[in-house]
C-alpha positions in Angstrom: 17.4 -15.5 35.2 19.0 -15.1 31.9 17.2 -12.4 29.6 14.7 -13.6 27.0 12.7 -12.0 24.3 8.8 -12.3 24.8 6.5 -11.8 21.7 3.0 -11.7 21.1 1.8 -13.6 19.1 4.7 -16.2 19.7 5.8 -17.5 16.9 4.0 -15.9 13.8 1.7 -13.0 13.0 0.0 -11.5 10.2 2.0 -8.9 8.4 -0.1 -5.8 8.9 -0.8 -7.0 12.8 0.4 -5.6 15.9 3.4 -7.4 17.2 4.1 -7.1 21.2 7.4 -6.9 22.1 9.0 -7.3 25.7 12.2 -8.7 27.2 12.4 -10.2 30.6 15.3 -11.1 33.1 17.4 -7.8 32.6 19.3 -6.3 35.5 17.0 -3.3 37.5 17.4 0.1 35.0 20.1 -2.0 32.7 20.5 -0.1 29.3 20.2 -2.4 26.2 20.1 -2.0 22.8 17.5 -3.6 20.9 17.9 -4.3 17.0 15.4 -6.0 14.3 16.9 -7.6 11.1 14.9 -8.7 7.8 16.0 -9.8 4.8 13.7 -9.6 1.5 14.0 -12.1 -1.1 16.2 -10.5 -2.8 18.7 -11.0 0.3 18.6 -7.2 1.2 19.3 -6.5 4.7 16.9 -3.9 6.2 17.3 -3.3 9.9 16.2 -0.8 12.9 17.4 -0.3 16.3 16.3 1.5 19.6 18.1 2.3 23.0 16.0 1.6 26.0 16.4 1.5 29.6 14.5 -1.7 31.6 12.4 -1.0 34.7 13.4 -1.3 38.2 12.1 -5.1 38.0 14.4 -5.7 35.2 11.4 -5.9 32.7 11.3 -3.8 29.6 7.8 -3.8 27.7 7.6 -2.0 24.7 4.3 -0.6 24.9 5.0 1.1 28.4 8.7 2.2 27.8 9.7 4.9 25.4 13.1 4.3 23.4 15.8 6.9 24.5 17.0 9.2 21.8 20.2 7.9 19.6 18.7 5.0 17.6 16.3 4.6 14.6 13.1 6.3 16.7 12.8 7.7 20.0 9.6 7.8 22.7 6.9 5.6 23.1 6.5 3.3 19.9 5.5 -0.3 20.2 6.2 -1.1 16.5 9.0 1.3 16.0 11.5 -1.6 15.5 9.1 -2.9 12.7 8.0 0.4 10.9 11.6 1.9 11.3 13.3 -0.9 9.4 15.6 0.6 6.9 17.5 -1.0 3.7 21.2 -1.2 4.3 21.2 -0.7 0.4 20.4 2.7 -0.9 17.1 3.2 -2.8 15.8 0.1 -2.0 11.9 -0.9 -1.0 10.7 -3.3 0.9 8.3 -5.3 -1.1 6.9 -9.2 -0.9 7.3 -11.3 -3.9 6.0 -14.6 -2.7 3.0 -14.1 -0.4 3.0 -17.8 0.5 6.5 -17.8 2.4 6.7 -15.5 5.4 9.4 -12.5 6.2 11.6 -14.1 8.9 12.1 -11.5 11.6 14.9 -11.5 13.8 15.3 -9.8 17.2 18.3 -9.2 19.5 19.0 -7.8 22.4 22.8 -6.3 23.3 24.1 -5.0 26.5 24.8 -1.0 26.9 24.7 1.9 24.3 26.6 3.1 21.5 28.9 1.4 18.9 30.2 -0.9 18.7 27.3 -2.9 20.4 27.8 -4.8 23.2 27.3 -8.4 24.5 24.2 -10.3 22.7 22.2 -11.0 25.8 19.1 -12.6 23.7 17.8 -13.2 20.4 14.5 -14.6 18.7 12.9 -15.0 15.6 9.2 -14.3 14.6 7.1 -15.1 11.4 5.6 -12.1 9.5 3.0 -13.8 7.2 0.8 -12.9 4.5 -1.9 -15.5 4.0 -4.4 -16.1 7.2 -5.1 -20.0 7.3 -7.6 -20.9 4.7 -7.2 -18.3 2.2 -7.0 -19.5 -1.2 -4.4 -18.0 -3.8 -6.0 -18.8 -7.3 -3.7 -18.1 -10.3 -6.2 -16.5 -13.2 -5.0 -17.1 -17.0 -8.2 -16.7 -18.4 -8.4 -15.0 -22.1 -6.1 -12.2 -21.7 -6.2 -11.9 -18.0 -3.2 -12.2 -15.9 -4.1 -11.9 -12.3 -4.0 -14.1 -9.1 -7.3 -14.4 -7.2 -7.5 -14.3 -3.1 -10.5 -16.4 -1.9 -11.2 -16.4 2.2 -12.1 -19.3 3.8 -15.4 -20.6 3.6 -18.3 -20.8 1.0 -19.0 -17.1 0.1 -19.9 -15.4 -1.8 -17.9 -12.8 -0.9 -17.7 -8.8 -1.7 -15.3 -8.7 -4.7 -12.1 -6.2 -5.3 -10.1 -5.4 -8.1 -6.4 -4.3 -6.8 -4.3 -2.6 -9.3 -0.7 -1.3 -8.4 1.6 1.6 -10.4 4.5 2.0 -12.6 6.4 -0.8 -11.1 4.4 -3.2 -13.3 4.5 -6.9 -12.5 2.2 -8.9 -10.5 2.3 -7.5 -6.6 0.0 -9.7 -4.4 0.8 -8.9 -1.2 -1.9 -5.8 -0.6 -4.4 -8.3 -2.1 -3.7 -11.3 -0.1 -3.8 -9.3 3.1 -7.1 -7.8 2.2 -8.4 -11.0 1.4 -7.6 -12.2 4.9 -10.7 -9.9 6.0 -13.3 -11.6 4.0 -12.7 -10.0 0.4 -12.5 -11.8 -2.8 -9.5 -9.9 -4.0 -8.1 -9.9 -7.8 -4.3 -8.9 -8.0 -4.2 -8.0 -11.5 -1.4 -7.6 -13.7 -1.2 -5.1 -16.5 2.0 -4.4 -18.0 5.7 -5.6 -17.6 4.1 -9.5 -16.8 4.2 -12.6 -19.0 2.8 -11.9 -22.3 1.3 -8.3 -21.3 3.0 -5.1 -22.6 6.3 -4.9 -22.1 6.4 -0.9 -21.7 3.7 1.6 -20.9 2.8 3.3 -24.1 -0.8 2.4 -24.3 -3.3 0.8 -22.2 -6.9 -0.7 -23.5 -9.6 -0.7 -21.1 -11.0 -3.7 -23.0 -8.4 -5.6 -20.7 -9.5 -4.2 -17.5 -13.4 -4.8 -18.6 -12.5 -8.5 -18.6 -11.2 -8.7 -15.5 -14.5 -7.0 -14.1 -16.5 -9.5 -16.1 -14.6 -12.3 -14.7 -15.1 -11.2 -11.2 -19.1 -10.4 -11.8 -19.4 -13.7 -13.0 -17.4 -15.9 -10.6 -19.6 -18.0 -8.2 -17.3 -17.0 -5.0 -18.2 -13.0 -5.8 -21.0 -11.3 -4.5 -22.9 -9.0 -6.6 -24.3 -6.6 -7.9 -21.0 -4.7 -8.3 -17.4 -4.8 -7.3 -14.9 -2.6 -5.8 -11.5 -1.1 -7.2 -8.4 -0.2 -5.1 -5.4 1.7 -7.1 -2.7 3.6 -5.8 -0.5 5.6 -8.2 -0.8 5.0 -11.7 -3.3 2.2 -10.5 -5.2 4.6 -8.9 -5.9 6.7 -12.6 -6.8 3.5 -14.2 -9.3 2.5 -11.2 -10.9 5.8 -12.0 -11.1 5.2 -15.8 -12.5 1.8 -15.3 -15.4 3.1 -13.0 -16.0 6.1 -15.3 -16.2 4.0 -18.4 -17.2 0.2 -17.3 -20.2 -1.0 -15.8 -20.4 -3.3 -12.5 -18.2 -1.1 -10.3 -19.8 -0.2 -6.9 -17.1 1.5 -5.1 -13.4 2.8 -5.8 -10.7 3.8 -3.5 -7.9 5.4 -4.6 -4.5 6.1 -3.1 -2.6 8.7 -3.9 -3.9 8.9 -7.5 -4.3 11.0 -10.7 -7.8 12.5 -11.9 -5.8 12.8 -15.3 -5.0 9.8 -17.3 -0.7 9.8 -17.0 2.1 8.3 -18.7 0.6 6.2 -21.3 -2.2 6.7 -23.9 -5.7 5.1 -23.0 -8.1 3.6 -25.3 -11.4 2.2 -24.7 -13.6 1.7 -28.1 -13.4 4.8 -30.0 -12.5 7.0 -27.4 -8.9 7.9 -26.6 -7.7 10.0 -23.8 -3.9 11.3 -24.3 -1.6 11.4 -21.2 -1.0 14.4 -19.3 1.6 16.5 -20.7 4.9 17.0 -18.7 8.2 19.1 -18.7 11.1 17.5 -17.5 12.9 20.8 -17.0 10.9 21.0 -13.7 12.7 18.1 -12.2 14.8 19.3 -9.0 18.0 17.3 -8.3 19.8 17.4 -5.0 23.3 17.0 -4.1 22.8 13.3 -3.6 21.6 12.9 -7.3 17.8 12.3 -6.0 15.1 13.9 -7.8 12.0 15.8 -6.6 9.4 15.3 -9.5 6.5 16.7 -7.8 6.1 19.9 -10.5 6.9 18.0 -13.6 3.2 17.2 -14.8 1.2 20.1 -16.4 -2.0 21.2 -14.8 -4.8 19.0 -16.6 -7.1 22.1 -16.0 -5.4 24.3 -18.4 -5.1 24.2 -22.1 -4.6 21.3 -23.9 -3.7 19.0 -21.2 -7.8 19.2 -20.3 -8.1 16.5 -22.9 -6.3 14.2 -20.5 -9.0 14.6 -17.5 -10.8 11.5 -16.7 -14.5 12.2 -17.0 -15.2 10.8 -13.4 -18.6 12.2 -13.4 -19.5 9.5 -15.5 -19.0 6.9 -12.8 -21.9 5.4 -11.0 -20.0 4.6 -8.1 -19.1 5.8 -4.6 -15.3 7.0 -4.3 -12.7 6.8 -1.4 -9.7 9.4 -2.1 -6.7 8.5 0.4 -4.0 11.5 0.4 -0.4 11.8 1.3 -0.2 15.5 1.8 3.7 15.2 1.5 3.2 13.1 -1.5 6.6 14.1 -3.5 5.5 12.1 -6.7 2.7 14.6 -7.8 0.3 16.5 -6.5 -2.1 13.8 -5.3 -4.3 16.4 -3.0 -4.8 18.7 -5.8 -6.0 15.9 -7.9 -8.2 14.3 -5.0 -10.1 17.8 -4.3 -10.4 18.4 -8.3 -12.2 14.7 -8.6 -14.4 15.7 -5.4 -15.6 19.1 -7.3 -16.1 17.7 -10.3 -18.2 14.9 -8.9 -20.1 17.2 -7.1 -20.5 19.6 -9.6 -22.2 16.5 -11.9 -24.8 16.4 -8.8 -23.0 13.0 -7.6 -22.2 12.2 -3.9 -19.3 13.9 -2.3 -16.6 11.3 -2.3 -14.6 10.3 1.1 -11.5 12.2 1.2 -8.9 11.4 3.9 -6.0 13.4 4.2 -2.5 12.6 6.2 -0.8 15.7 6.8 3.2 14.0 6.7 2.4 10.7 4.7 4.0 10.5 1.5 3.7 8.5 -1.8 3.7 4.9 -1.1 0.8 4.5 1.5 1.2 0.6 1.8 -0.6 -2.1 4.2 0.4 -1.5 7.9 4.2 -1.7 9.1 5.6 -1.9 6.0 8.6 0.6 6.4 8.3 3.9 4.7 10.5 4.4 1.3 11.9 7.8 1.4 13.1 7.2 -2.2 13.8 4.8 -4.8 14.3 4.1 -8.5 11.3 5.3 -10.5 11.0 3.6 -13.7 9.5 6.2 -15.9 11.8 8.9 -14.7 15.1 6.6 -14.7 16.7 7.6 -11.5 15.9 7.5 -7.8 13.0 9.9 -6.7 12.1 11.3 -3.2 8.5 9.9 -2.4 7.8 12.3 0.5 6.5 11.5 4.2 7.9 11.4 7.7 8.2 7.8 8.7 6.7 7.8 12.3 3.5 9.8 10.6 3.3 7.8 7.6 3.4 4.6 9.5 0.2 5.9 11.6 -1.4 7.0 8.4 -0.7 3.3 6.8 -2.5 1.9 9.9 -5.7 4.3 9.4 -6.1 4.2 5.9 -6.0 0.2 5.7 -9.2 0.7 8.0 -10.6 3.4 6.0 -10.5 1.4 3.0 -12.0 -1.9 4.7 -14.7 0.0 6.3 -15.3 2.0 2.9 -15.7 -1.5 0.8 -17.8 -3.0 3.8 -20.3 -0.3 3.8 -20.7 -0.2 -0.1 -20.1 -3.9 -1.2 -22.2 -5.7 1.6 -25.1 -3.3 2.4 -28.4 -5.4 2.0 -29.6 -5.3 -1.6 -32.1 -2.3 -2.4 -35.8 -2.6 -2.1 -35.6 -2.6 -6.5 -33.9 -6.2 -6.1 -35.9 -7.6 -3.5 -39.1 -7.2 -5.5 -37.4 -8.6 -8.4 
């Protein structure tokens, strides 16, 4: 029997779902190299490979067989061939631009171990999709809002979430649509460097974000009385600012965010919050020309930098802080602990705080490969993001569950007795 690759699900799966990989028809204890390849929409190639030995029956099941040392990973890692994918181009990060098309994953089995690769024994293709059947993608251009709304199948109303990304700008949709697959109405919100929005990060007005909140609260498919906010990096401090100054927020989840306003002036009505100061001399550049910027920002608890602190104690919502303790972009754990202290000092509920020891800055939905270093638009050169690939992958899987559970708990509870009386 010729070797063949068995996948479950066979043809396509959601990007954040596990994929079972096995090879049948090999010789007893035959040594093989497995390789995965994926091209992003820019045509850049990502690859991972692992060395395996089949069982006595000629079968190789990645859920039961550990990878041998010498490949992209070793040990029992059923999803290693996905989370270990690395770009052939330096400083390149895997993102999804068009969520309506899948990523095509190529799997190959080669004879033996070592370079050059041996004879090709089997190959297969698999689609990693972003939208579950029936999820609706609705471009939103109402007033000043530039966004995309994802609605789950069915009549709703659904718990609503606004999803905000970081300094990359544009309109990333992949996290929002993956979240909508689980029954949330999610608005992916652009805030700069997109269409007619500001081209640079100089100044943001909260009135823009207020418009987006009101759009969601008034939408017939969105379940009130409040919505959730989800932000990563710069999007994290924007979500904290929204929760602190604007009405209609019930739950805010922040991934590696700051409790001080960073990188741009923030204005709301007659309030101005300056950006946190920094000192570029604190950038450390290694021999490869990659910058470590973790110490660049000033301490927001000292001197004039206190003016950049966001008054999150004004927020009327619940908070979840997701922290990668190896974040090299900035001191996410310090920010989250400070936010927690400040909330409790003002008599607010203690936020949920989930820390991941070897996770870096970009904690993405499950199975996005960890990006060790890439271009930072504000710094203008590649920076290291932190994280150890295997631990970072496990953190992404757990954080994804934590985020969903947090929003389910706070956005879908039955209305309080006050509302029932009304």
